[in-house]
N, C-alpha and C positions, 0 to 999 in steps of 0.2 A: 584525434579525429575531430574535424571541424563540424559545425552544424550542417554545412552543405553536404559533407560526406555522409552524415547521418541521414539526411533527407533522401539521398539516393538509395540508402540501404533499408529505409523504413518499410515495415511489413505491410502497412496500409497507408493510404493518403491522409494528410492532416485534416482534411474536411470530407469525411465519408458521406456518401449519399444515404438518405433514409432507406431503411429496409422494409418499412411497412408500405402497404398499398392502400389507396383510398383516401379521400379528403379528411375523414374523421379518425384516421388511425392514430396520428400523433396526439390529438385531443383526448382520445380514449385512454392513452397510456399515462399512468401516474408518473410524476416527475421522478427521475432517478435518484437513488440514494448515493450520496457522495462520501466515499471512503478515502480519507487522506492519510498517507503514510509519511509521518514527519518526525524528524530528529535532527538537530543541528550538529550532529557528530557523525562522521563517517564510520563505516565498519561495523555498524550495528545489525546488519542483515535486513535493512529496510527494503531494498529492491528485490531481494530474493523472497522475502515474505509477501510483498505486494504481488509478485508474479504468481506465487502459489495460490493466493486468494483469487486472482483473476481466473486462473485455470479451474480452480475449484468451483467457482460460480458458473463458468462456461459449461463445465461438465454436468451441471444441474439443469442444463437447457435454458439458462438465462442469458439475456443480452448484456454484454459488458463493454464499456468504453474504458480505455486507459489513457492516462495523460502523464507525460514525462516533463517535469519542470527543471531537471538537472542539466542545464545547458552546457556544463563543463564535461561531465562524464557520460551522460546519456545511457546509463546502465540498463534501465528498463527497455529503452528503445533497442539497444544492442541485443539484449536478451530475446526480444521478440523477433528481431532480424535473424538471429541464429535459428529461431524456431521456424521461421518462414523458409530458410534455406534447407532445414532438415525435412520439412514437408515436401519441398521440391526435389531434393536429392534422393530421399528414401521412400517417397511415395506414401507417407503416413497421413492418416486422416486425423489431424490434430486441430482442436478448436482454436480460433484466434479472436481477439477482441477488435473493436474499432479503435485504432491507436492514433493518438495525436501527440506530437512533441512540440513544445512551445519554448522558443528561445527568448532571451531578454531583449528589450528594445536597445537599439544602438544609438539612439538620440543622445547627444552630448549633454543636453540640459536635463537635470534630474527630474524636475517636475513634469516635463514633457514626456520623458521616458516612462515614468510611473503611470502617467495618464494613458499612454499607449498600451503598456503592459496590462493595466486594469481593463481597458476596453477589449483587448484581444482575449484575455482569460475569460471574461464574462460571456463573450460571444461563443467561445468553445464550450463552456459549461452549458449555456442555453441550448446549443445545438445538440450536444450529447444527451442532455436531459430529456429531450423529446424523442430520442431514438433508442435508448437502452434502459435497462433496469438498474444497473449499478455503474458508477464511475469510480475507478480506482486511480488515485493520484500519487505519484512518487515525487516527493520534494527533494531539493538539494540538501546535502549534509552540511549546510552552513546557513547563516541568516541572510535572507534575501527578501526583497519586497514581494515578489510573487509567492514565495513560501508563506509569508505572513498573511497575504491576502487570501490565498486559497484555504488556509486554515479557518478563516472566518466563514467559509462556505461548507465546511465539513459537517456532515451529519454524524460521521464516525471518524474520530482522530485516533490513529494507531501509532504508538511510539515504541518501537523496539529498543530495548536497552540490554547490553551484555551484562552478565552477572559480575559487575565490577563497580567499585566506588568511583572510579575515573569516569565511567559513563553516567553514573548517578549524579555526579557533580553538576551536570547540565540541568537537572531537575531540582536539586536541593543542595544547600550548604549543610554539611554534616559535621558535628563536633567529633574530633578525633579521639577524645577520651571516653565520652559517654555514648558515642555512636547514636546521637539523637539529632533530629532535624532542628537546625537553627532558624532557617528561613528558606522559602522557595528561591530557586535560582533563575537564571535568565530565560530558559525555555518555558518553565512553568509560568513565569510572569507574562511572557508573550502570549501563551494560550489564554490566560486570564483576560488580557486586553482584547484578543480576538473573540472571546466569548461575549464580551460587552458589545463589540461591533456587531456581532451576529444578532444579539437580542434587540439592539436598537434598529437594525435593518429590517428584520422580518419576524421578530419574536421567537426565533428558533433557538435550539439548544445544541451544544456540541457534546456528544457522548465520547469521553476520552478514555481510551484503553491503553494501558502500558503493558507491553509484552516483555517477559523475562526470557531473553534469548540466550542460547548457548549455555544452558544450565548443566552443571556437572551432576553426574549420578551419585557423587559422594556428598554426604551431608556435612560439608565442611563449615567451619566457623564463619567464613566470609558469606557463604550461602545463607546461613541463618540470620546473620546481621543484616544482609541486604533485604531479606524478606521482612524483617521487623521495621526497618526504615521505610520501605515502600508502603507497608500497611499504615504507618503513622502519617506519611506524606499524602497518601490517597485520601485520608479523611480531611486533611487541611486544604488541599487544592482541588479535590473532586475528580478523581479518576478511578477506573476499575483496573484490577490487576488480572492478567491472564497469562497462562503458560505459553511460551513461544516454541522455538525449535531447539533441540539439543545440539551439541557440537558434533556434526557428522560430516565426513569428507564428501559423501555423496551429494550434498547440497551444492558444493563448489564444482563438482564434476559435471553436473547437469547443465550448467550455463552454456557451455560450448555448443551443445546441441539444441539449446532452447527448450529443454524438457523440465518437467516438474515431477515430484513424487506421485502425482495423480495421473501421470501418463504411464500407467502401470506396465503395459505390455511393450512399451518402447525402451524399457530399461533392462539391461543385462543381455547376455549373448543368447539365452534361450527364451527370453521373454518372461521368465519366472523370477519375481523379485526375491531378494534375500531377506532374512529376518530383519536386518537393519532397515531395509526399504519399507517393510510392513510397519515397523515402529514409527518411522518418519512419516508415513502416510497417515497414520493415526494422529500424529501431532498436527498435521494440516487440517484434518477433519475437526479436531478439538478446537483449533483456532477459529475456524469458520463458525462453529457453534458459539464460541465465546463472544464473538462480535455481536450476537443477538440482532441480526439483520431482520428487517421487516419482510413479511411474506410477499413473494412475487409468484405469479403463475408462469411456469415455463411453457415455451412453445414447442418443445420437443422432449422426448423421454429423457429423464436423468439417468446417468450411469448407475447401475445397480449398487456399485460399491461406494457411492458417494453419500455424504450426509446432506439431508435436506435443510433448506433455509426456512426457518419458521420463527 
């Protein structure tokens, strides 16, 4: 699917109009909190996790902007496009974010391309910050200029990792015999550099949260070793550890309809979730709480079943 195809399927326009009314509305709104989902390895559940956080915040009555920077796969954009089609086809009242997808510059000169990318990204962030409470960004699963740049604007950086030393290798080099951290790896070093960029630019800080995704219910040796290594690494490079999502088929099934585990009554033939759905929904609530997001006043009643942001 090319970027032009994605554009025609996008659930909202790349430059949505302000939803507030009155000249002082934007000035009265505090700048949005930027939540960046980043991991330079594909298959970690990054887009799925981002989508669940987006819907979780929307169902709290909060205004959410979403930004897809993965110009090769557009997974988040396709997820939201599927959601828009479900709304139209099935007549469901599902909340939607203000969505933007941003492709990379096509200029042949690298410096010119990066300059254009920087200007476009900063313009999108500035516009969304004045309109929404939270901006959720889905980064590509590879090293890109836009991915590095948006990391420096993150208030919350969320890095999902599968419970595997293959995934962990992106964060740290681990000794095979002692299972101890030898040194931070490429992604951890990138985050460190972007933290310095952020501090120099506005004195801000990046709260880095590493999610342990696809955890097994069995307390195997690999699971124990992963936990110990992550604890050691978290102290060295400065991140918090939070539980992500267990390995559940339901998360993969929801994509085609653009649904999440928080769209409770749209799941299942009778609208009644199975026990596995309830457990998965609890995982989503736990994740949103673990992010420790700043309080925002919602403009409409939150779902009774949802966790509040505080």
